[in-house]
N, C-alpha and C positions, 0 to 999 in steps of 0.2 A: 754593171749598174748603174753605167751613166748615164744612162736613158731614164734611169727616174728623175731626176733631177736637173736633164739639162735645159727644158722650157722656164725653169724657174726665176730666175734671174728675170726676164723679161714680163714674165707674170706680176712679180712684186712689181717692177717698175710700173707698170700699167694701174695697176691697184695702189699704190703710193697717188699715182695720178689723179686717180678717183678723189681717194683722202683731201688732197691738197686743193683740187679745186674746185671743189664740191661738198655739202656736206654731208659727212661719212656716215653711209649704208653700207650697214652688215648684206644686207639683199645684194646690191649692185658689187659689192666688193668679193663676194660668193661668185656670181656670175662671173666676174673679171678672174678670178681665179680657177673656177671651172671648163672656161670658153680658152685661159691660156695655158693651161697645163692638165688640167682634169682629162681636157678630152682626148686623151690617151687611152682611157679607157674603153675607148672604144677596139682596141685591139682583140677586147677578150671576147668582140662578137664575133672576128675573125678566127682565135685562137678555139671557140666551141663550134662554131661551123666545123674546122677539124679534128675537132676530137669526137666530136656527135654523141659525147654525154660529159655527163660534170666529171674529171678525173682532172683535177688541174696539177701541172709539175710548173712550178715555179721557174727555175732553168731553162724548161722547155720553152716557156714562155718568154723569158727575157730575149733569148738569140732569136727569138722570130724565125724561126726555120718553116714555122707552120705553113708560113706563105708558099715558101717551094712545096711542101708537101703536098697541099690543096690546089695549088694552081692558079690563087684566086686572092683578091683585095677588095673588102668591103670599104671598111673602115670608113662608116659613115658620118659623123663629127667631123673627119678632115677633110674639108669642102668649102670653097671659098664661097660658095654660095651662100653659106651660113653667115659668113660676114658683111655679105652685101645684104641679105635680109635684116641682118642688125642693124647697120646705118640706118638702112629703110625704115627701119623703129625706131631711130633715133628721130628721124626726120618727122617724123608721125605724132610720134609721143612727145617731143620737144627733151628727151633728157642726154643729157651729155655727156652721163655716163655710161649710156651706150657705145658713143664713140671711142671711150676707153676702152669699151670690153671687144669692141670687133678690132680694135689696134690690138689687144693681147691675141684675141682668136688669129690673125691674120700672120703676126710675127711668130706664131707659134706653126702654121702652113709654111714660111717663107722660108722660118730657120731649116724645117723637116726639106724644102723642094729643094736647099740649096745642098742638103748633108746627108740625101737618101741618092743616090741612084735612079732617076725616073724621070719622065719625059715629060716636058714644059704642062700640058694643062692634066696631069694626073692628080690634081689635087683639086681638081672638078669633079662632085659627083656624077654630074650626069656625062660624064668624056667615061666615067668608069664603068658606068651602066653602059654603055653606047658598047663598048667591047668587052661588056658581059663580064666584068669584074675580071677578066682575065689579066693573069701577074705578067708576063709578055707583052701587054700590049700599054703597060702602065709603068713596068721598070726597065731603065735600059738594060 
């Protein structure tokens, strides 16, 4: 169950940076919280593609064996392209908060990159797409 809280420390850190360096904005703090921690909600997409119906088993979901059974890995929010888009938007709109949000997102991805057994480009959505989201193409 460590999976549920493992990304909270870095997300809280970047949320605190938003609060410290900018005018407190519940909107930007919520975005930081989502992109730093709640992006794991995209695992539900993979889980329900595997289940093919709404029949949720918490333990089955937490252990993540559905990746092996389906042999697919989509996790669309786990994509460096999103981090780069947020950085680009920060320059377009001049919102420093977006930089902290992108850092929270990227720290989530980097932590996953180093703690999961994946290939170097696995956290690029385009890479996964080009590999037909095949588990063996993404994981070591």
